MITORLUM-168135 format. One record per residue (C-alpha): x, y, z; residue number from 1. Coordinates in steps of 0.25 Angstrom, whole numbers, plus 5000, padded with zeros to 4 digits. Layout:
REM residues N
<<X, Y, Z>, NUM>
...
//
This chain:
REM residues 387
<<4940, 4944, 4861>, 1>
<<4950, 4933, 4863>, 2>
<<4954, 4931, 4877>, 3>
<<4969, 4930, 4879>, 4>
<<4973, 4916, 4884>, 5>
<<4972, 4915, 4899>, 6>
<<4983, 4911, 4909>, 7>
<<4983, 4896, 4912>, 8>
<<4984, 4890, 4925>, 9>
<<4998, 4886, 4922>, 10>
<<5001, 4901, 4918>, 11>
<<4996, 4905, 4932>, 12>
<<5004, 4896, 4939>, 13>
<<5017, 4900, 4931>, 14>
<<5014, 4914, 4933>, 15>
<<5012, 4913, 4948>, 16>
<<5025, 4906, 4949>, 17>
<<5032, 4917, 4941>, 18>
<<5025, 4928, 4949>, 19>
<<5030, 4922, 4962>, 20>
<<5044, 4920, 4956>, 21>
<<5044, 4935, 4953>, 22>
<<5039, 4938, 4967>, 23>
<<5051, 4930, 4973>, 24>
<<5061, 4939, 4966>, 25>
<<5057, 4954, 4966>, 26>
<<5066, 4965, 4961>, 27>
<<5065, 4979, 4964>, 28>
<<5063, 4991, 4954>, 29>
<<5074, 4992, 4944>, 30>
<<5080, 4978, 4948>, 31>
<<5070, 4969, 4941>, 32>
<<5081, 4962, 4932>, 33>
<<5077, 4947, 4936>, 34>
<<5062, 4950, 4936>, 35>
<<5063, 4955, 4922>, 36>
<<5071, 4943, 4918>, 37>
<<5060, 4934, 4923>, 38>
<<5050, 4942, 4916>, 39>
<<5058, 4941, 4903>, 40>
<<5059, 4926, 4904>, 41>
<<5044, 4925, 4906>, 42>
<<5041, 4934, 4894>, 43>
<<5050, 4926, 4885>, 44>
<<5042, 4914, 4887>, 45>
<<5029, 4921, 4882>, 46>
<<5037, 4925, 4869>, 47>
<<5033, 4940, 4868>, 48>
<<5036, 4948, 4855>, 49>
<<5046, 4956, 4863>, 50>
<<5052, 4957, 4876>, 51>
<<5059, 4970, 4881>, 52>
<<5068, 4970, 4893>, 53>
<<5075, 4980, 4901>, 54>
<<5064, 4990, 4900>, 55>
<<5066, 5002, 4909>, 56>
<<5075, 4993, 4917>, 57>
<<5071, 4979, 4919>, 58>
<<5057, 4980, 4912>, 59>
<<5052, 4969, 4903>, 60>
<<5042, 4970, 4892>, 61>
<<5036, 4959, 4882>, 62>
<<5028, 4963, 4870>, 63>
<<5017, 4954, 4864>, 64>
<<5012, 4958, 4850>, 65>
<<4999, 4956, 4843>, 66>
<<4998, 4953, 4828>, 67>
<<4990, 4966, 4825>, 68>
<<4992, 4981, 4829>, 69>
<<4986, 4985, 4842>, 70>
<<4988, 4992, 4855>, 71>
<<5000, 4989, 4864>, 72>
<<4997, 4985, 4878>, 73>
<<5007, 4985, 4890>, 74>
<<5005, 4977, 4902>, 75>
<<5014, 4981, 4913>, 76>
<<5020, 4975, 4926>, 77>
<<5031, 4978, 4936>, 78>
<<5044, 4970, 4938>, 79>
<<5049, 4976, 4952>, 80>
<<5047, 4972, 4966>, 81>
<<5048, 4980, 4979>, 82>
<<5059, 4983, 4990>, 83>
<<5050, 4976, 5000>, 84>
<<5053, 4964, 5008>, 85>
<<5042, 4954, 5006>, 86>
<<5036, 4947, 5018>, 87>
<<5027, 4936, 5011>, 88>
<<5030, 4922, 5015>, 89>
<<5025, 4915, 5002>, 90>
<<5035, 4907, 4994>, 91>
<<5037, 4917, 4983>, 92>
<<5040, 4928, 4992>, 93>
<<5052, 4937, 4988>, 94>
<<5066, 4931, 4988>, 95>
<<5072, 4945, 4988>, 96>
<<5072, 4951, 5002>, 97>
<<5067, 4966, 5002>, 98>
<<5061, 4964, 4988>, 99>
<<5047, 4960, 4985>, 100>
<<5036, 4959, 4974>, 101>
<<5026, 4966, 4984>, 102>
<<5019, 4974, 4973>, 103>
<<5014, 4963, 4964>, 104>
<<5024, 4966, 4953>, 105>
<<5027, 4951, 4952>, 106>
<<5012, 4948, 4950>, 107>
<<5011, 4959, 4939>, 108>
<<5022, 4953, 4932>, 109>
<<5016, 4940, 4932>, 110>
<<5003, 4945, 4926>, 111>
<<5011, 4951, 4915>, 112>
<<5018, 4938, 4913>, 113>
<<5004, 4931, 4912>, 114>
<<5001, 4941, 4901>, 115>
<<5015, 4937, 4894>, 116>
<<5010, 4922, 4894>, 117>
<<4996, 4926, 4888>, 118>
<<5002, 4935, 4877>, 119>
<<5013, 4925, 4874>, 120>
<<5001, 4915, 4871>, 121>
<<4993, 4925, 4863>, 122>
<<4998, 4939, 4858>, 123>
<<4988, 4951, 4857>, 124>
<<4980, 4951, 4844>, 125>
<<4984, 4965, 4842>, 126>
<<4994, 4975, 4848>, 127>
<<5004, 4971, 4858>, 128>
<<5006, 4969, 4873>, 129>
<<5018, 4973, 4881>, 130>
<<5021, 4966, 4895>, 131>
<<5029, 4976, 4903>, 132>
<<5037, 4971, 4915>, 133>
<<5041, 4985, 4921>, 134>
<<5052, 4987, 4931>, 135>
<<5053, 4997, 4942>, 136>
<<5038, 5000, 4945>, 137>
<<5040, 5001, 4960>, 138>
<<5049, 5014, 4959>, 139>
<<5042, 5020, 4947>, 140>
<<5054, 5019, 4938>, 141>
<<5050, 5007, 4929>, 142>
<<5039, 5011, 4920>, 143>
<<5046, 5025, 4917>, 144>
<<5059, 5017, 4913>, 145>
<<5051, 5007, 4905>, 146>
<<5043, 5018, 4897>, 147>
<<5056, 5026, 4895>, 148>
<<5064, 5014, 4890>, 149>
<<5066, 5015, 4874>, 150>
<<5061, 5000, 4873>, 151>
<<5048, 5004, 4879>, 152>
<<5044, 5012, 4866>, 153>
<<5041, 5000, 4858>, 154>
<<5032, 4995, 4870>, 155>
<<5024, 5007, 4872>, 156>
<<5009, 5003, 4875>, 157>
<<4995, 5008, 4871>, 158>
<<4990, 5002, 4884>, 159>
<<4997, 4999, 4897>, 160>
<<4991, 4990, 4908>, 161>
<<4996, 4986, 4922>, 162>
<<4990, 4978, 4933>, 163>
<<4994, 4980, 4948>, 164>
<<4989, 4971, 4959>, 165>
<<4982, 4979, 4970>, 166>
<<4980, 4974, 4984>, 167>
<<4966, 4979, 4990>, 168>
<<4959, 4976, 4976>, 169>
<<4952, 4963, 4976>, 170>
<<4960, 4951, 4970>, 171>
<<4959, 4951, 4955>, 172>
<<4950, 4964, 4954>, 173>
<<4956, 4976, 4947>, 174>
<<4956, 4991, 4949>, 175>
<<4956, 5000, 4937>, 176>
<<4954, 5015, 4935>, 177>
<<4957, 5026, 4925>, 178>
<<4965, 5038, 4928>, 179>
<<4976, 5039, 4939>, 180>
<<4978, 5026, 4946>, 181>
<<4991, 5027, 4953>, 182>
<<4999, 5040, 4957>, 183>
<<5011, 5046, 4953>, 184>
<<5022, 5046, 4963>, 185>
<<5037, 5049, 4965>, 186>
<<5047, 5049, 4977>, 187>
<<5052, 5063, 4979>, 188>
<<5066, 5063, 4986>, 189>
<<5070, 5076, 4993>, 190>
<<5084, 5079, 4998>, 191>
<<5086, 5091, 5007>, 192>
<<5101, 5095, 5008>, 193>
<<5107, 5103, 5020>, 194>
<<5119, 5102, 5028>, 195>
<<5123, 5094, 5040>, 196>
<<5128, 5099, 5053>, 197>
<<5133, 5094, 5066>, 198>
<<5120, 5090, 5075>, 199>
<<5125, 5100, 5086>, 200>
<<5126, 5111, 5076>, 201>
<<5114, 5109, 5066>, 202>
<<5114, 5124, 5063>, 203>
<<5127, 5122, 5055>, 204>
<<5119, 5113, 5045>, 205>
<<5107, 5113, 5036>, 206>
<<5097, 5103, 5041>, 207>
<<5085, 5099, 5031>, 208>
<<5077, 5094, 5044>, 209>
<<5067, 5106, 5043>, 210>
<<5065, 5105, 5028>, 211>
<<5063, 5089, 5029>, 212>
<<5053, 5090, 5040>, 213>
<<5045, 5101, 5033>, 214>
<<5045, 5094, 5020>, 215>
<<5039, 5081, 5024>, 216>
<<5026, 5086, 5029>, 217>
<<5025, 5096, 5017>, 218>
<<5027, 5086, 5007>, 219>
<<5017, 5076, 5013>, 220>
<<5007, 5088, 5013>, 221>
<<5007, 5088, 4998>, 222>
<<4998, 5076, 4998>, 223>
<<4984, 5078, 4993>, 224>
<<4971, 5070, 4993>, 225>
<<4969, 5055, 4992>, 226>
<<4972, 5046, 4980>, 227>
<<4959, 5043, 4973>, 228>
<<4951, 5054, 4979>, 229>
<<4960, 5066, 4975>, 230>
<<4964, 5068, 4961>, 231>
<<4975, 5077, 4966>, 232>
<<4981, 5067, 4975>, 233>
<<4995, 5068, 4980>, 234>
<<5004, 5062, 4991>, 235>
<<5018, 5065, 4996>, 236>
<<5023, 5054, 5005>, 237>
<<5035, 5056, 5014>, 238>
<<5043, 5043, 5012>, 239>
<<5057, 5046, 5018>, 240>
<<5064, 5057, 5025>, 241>
<<5079, 5058, 5030>, 242>
<<5086, 5069, 5037>, 243>
<<5101, 5068, 5038>, 244>
<<5108, 5056, 5043>, 245>
<<5105, 5048, 5055>, 246>
<<5115, 5055, 5064>, 247>
<<5115, 5063, 5077>, 248>
<<5127, 5072, 5074>, 249>
<<5123, 5077, 5061>, 250>
<<5112, 5088, 5058>, 251>
<<5106, 5083, 5045>, 252>
<<5109, 5090, 5032>, 253>
<<5100, 5083, 5022>, 254>
<<5087, 5076, 5021>, 255>
<<5079, 5067, 5011>, 256>
<<5064, 5066, 5010>, 257>
<<5057, 5056, 5001>, 258>
<<5042, 5059, 4997>, 259>
<<5033, 5051, 4988>, 260>
<<5024, 5060, 4980>, 261>
<<5011, 5055, 4974>, 262>
<<5000, 5060, 4965>, 263>
<<4989, 5055, 4957>, 264>
<<4992, 5063, 4945>, 265>
<<5005, 5067, 4938>, 266>
<<5000, 5082, 4939>, 267>
<<4998, 5081, 4954>, 268>
<<5012, 5074, 4955>, 269>
<<5019, 5086, 4948>, 270>
<<5012, 5095, 4958>, 271>
<<5016, 5086, 4970>, 272>
<<5031, 5086, 4965>, 273>
<<5031, 5101, 4964>, 274>
<<5025, 5103, 4978>, 275>
<<5035, 5093, 4984>, 276>
<<5047, 5099, 4977>, 277>
<<5042, 5113, 4982>, 278>
<<5041, 5109, 4996>, 279>
<<5055, 5102, 4995>, 280>
<<5061, 5114, 4989>, 281>
<<5055, 5124, 4999>, 282>
<<5060, 5115, 5011>, 283>
<<5074, 5115, 5005>, 284>
<<5075, 5130, 5002>, 285>
<<5069, 5134, 5016>, 286>
<<5080, 5125, 5023>, 287>
<<5091, 5129, 5014>, 288>
<<5093, 5115, 5009>, 289>
<<5097, 5108, 4996>, 290>
<<5086, 5100, 4989>, 291>
<<5086, 5088, 4980>, 292>
<<5073, 5081, 4975>, 293>
<<5072, 5068, 4967>, 294>
<<5061, 5058, 4963>, 295>
<<5060, 5043, 4963>, 296>
<<5049, 5033, 4961>, 297>
<<5042, 5042, 4951>, 298>
<<5028, 5036, 4947>, 299>
<<5019, 5043, 4937>, 300>
<<5004, 5042, 4939>, 301>
<<4997, 5029, 4933>, 302>
<<4985, 5033, 4925>, 303>
<<4975, 5023, 4920>, 304>
<<4970, 5027, 4906>, 305>
<<4955, 5025, 4903>, 306>
<<4958, 5017, 4890>, 307>
<<4967, 5007, 4897>, 308>
<<4957, 5006, 4909>, 309>
<<4946, 5004, 4899>, 310>
<<4953, 4992, 4893>, 311>
<<4957, 4986, 4906>, 312>
<<4942, 4988, 4911>, 313>
<<4937, 4981, 4899>, 314>
<<4947, 4969, 4901>, 315>
<<4943, 4968, 4916>, 316>
<<4928, 4968, 4912>, 317>
<<4930, 4957, 4902>, 318>
<<4938, 4947, 4911>, 319>
<<4929, 4950, 4923>, 320>
<<4939, 4956, 4932>, 321>
<<4933, 4966, 4942>, 322>
<<4938, 4980, 4943>, 323>
<<4936, 4994, 4948>, 324>
<<4944, 5007, 4951>, 325>
<<4949, 5000, 4964>, 326>
<<4959, 5009, 4972>, 327>
<<4963, 5018, 4960>, 328>
<<4969, 5028, 4960>, 329>
<<4981, 5024, 4969>, 330>
<<4991, 5032, 4976>, 331>
<<5002, 5022, 4973>, 332>
<<5011, 5023, 4960>, 333>
<<5014, 5014, 4948>, 334>
<<5023, 5017, 4937>, 335>
<<5014, 5010, 4926>, 336>
<<5008, 5024, 4923>, 337>
<<5022, 5027, 4915>, 338>
<<5017, 5017, 4904>, 339>
<<5005, 5027, 4902>, 340>
<<5010, 5037, 4892>, 341>
<<5001, 5036, 4880>, 342>
<<4995, 5023, 4883>, 343>
<<4983, 5018, 4890>, 344>
<<4986, 5013, 4904>, 345>
<<4980, 5006, 4915>, 346>
<<4984, 4999, 4928>, 347>
<<4975, 4989, 4934>, 348>
<<4975, 4985, 4949>, 349>
<<4973, 4970, 4951>, 350>
<<4968, 4967, 4965>, 351>
<<4977, 4958, 4973>, 352>
<<4967, 4957, 4984>, 353>
<<4961, 4965, 4995>, 354>
<<4969, 4958, 5006>, 355>
<<4982, 4958, 4998>, 356>
<<4994, 4965, 5005>, 357>
<<4997, 4978, 4999>, 358>
<<5007, 4981, 4988>, 359>
<<5021, 4983, 4993>, 360>
<<5017, 4975, 5006>, 361>
<<5028, 4965, 5010>, 362>
<<5018, 4954, 5009>, 363>
<<5012, 4957, 4996>, 364>
<<5011, 4946, 4985>, 365>
<<5004, 4947, 4972>, 366>
<<4992, 4938, 4971>, 367>
<<4995, 4927, 4960>, 368>
<<4980, 4926, 4957>, 369>
<<4981, 4940, 4950>, 370>
<<4991, 4934, 4939>, 371>
<<4980, 4928, 4930>, 372>
<<4970, 4940, 4934>, 373>
<<4980, 4950, 4929>, 374>
<<4983, 4942, 4917>, 375>
<<4968, 4942, 4913>, 376>
<<4967, 4957, 4915>, 377>
<<4979, 4960, 4906>, 378>
<<4975, 4949, 4896>, 379>
<<4961, 4955, 4894>, 380>
<<4967, 4969, 4892>, 381>
<<4976, 4964, 4882>, 382>
<<4965, 4956, 4875>, 383>
<<4956, 4968, 4874>, 384>
<<4967, 4977, 4868>, 385>
<<4974, 4968, 4859>, 386>
<<4964, 4958, 4854>, 387>
//
């Protein structure tokens, strides 16, 4: 098998500088206009067969075709940063107060940028490769919007792969497993509507206090088991509660409650939603209150398929990168599972070090040493499927 040309030392220097420039200028979910422009400029230099912009918002994809028919691979990364103030002191720290690339999406983009260089120098022998720079991963909206975009129909893959860096896993090691690897989750918004009254005459109003105070422990009690040990794992986390307005002269007439629902499988999520909505409806009815329910940040479960895991395992064995199941399955969520559909799909965790700050910590920074490692992994997968 012909090995795809490796990155040069000059490539690694250029890519490291590019990653750090992305790090300086993070953009939040749905706002990635300038990041997408940087990506498009970078891709144009590699002369892909096609560039698609505006996918599902600010998404960008590049297509590299082989000379013969074969499978289509999609390699995916994320464009967005987080609404967190970075506290690092390095020279490439965020220049946008209150925003930061504190999940490593800048590094993931750079690994895919490395693949653009390699594919620009040598196309697949057969089939094709799509490099997908996806918007709005952090709020769960991006992958769904990309897949629903009519432009995506011509890019639908047979295989989809993603790499996410992972603190706690040894630097450069990989975690890989079949089956559910990340949970489905969604943010449930509950509004209880009553009637305000003067604080001296609360009997003239209709307070949601009792309903709110009973709902919080009841919802939390819906949780079950631990992720990784209980296949029926579920979790309901109370994240925010508001009762009326901050005033002493008014008895409250409305309340808001935010709860994050989480489950290892889609079937378990359906049951969890039904149970949570029943509790909310019962509390509202018992209190004579109006009820509104809405959902945000909806993530489906991310399931690695055996076929894609077998391909990735073979590639890792061939290039000598150690791997095991690692921390899978994880209680966190990732919208990469939306690309599954009828294709083979696998997410790999690439260790960013046992002593690395955790993801979403204000001092997290993607390790630049992972750029060539991630590119080697993706390159080996592409070679195995398209040579």
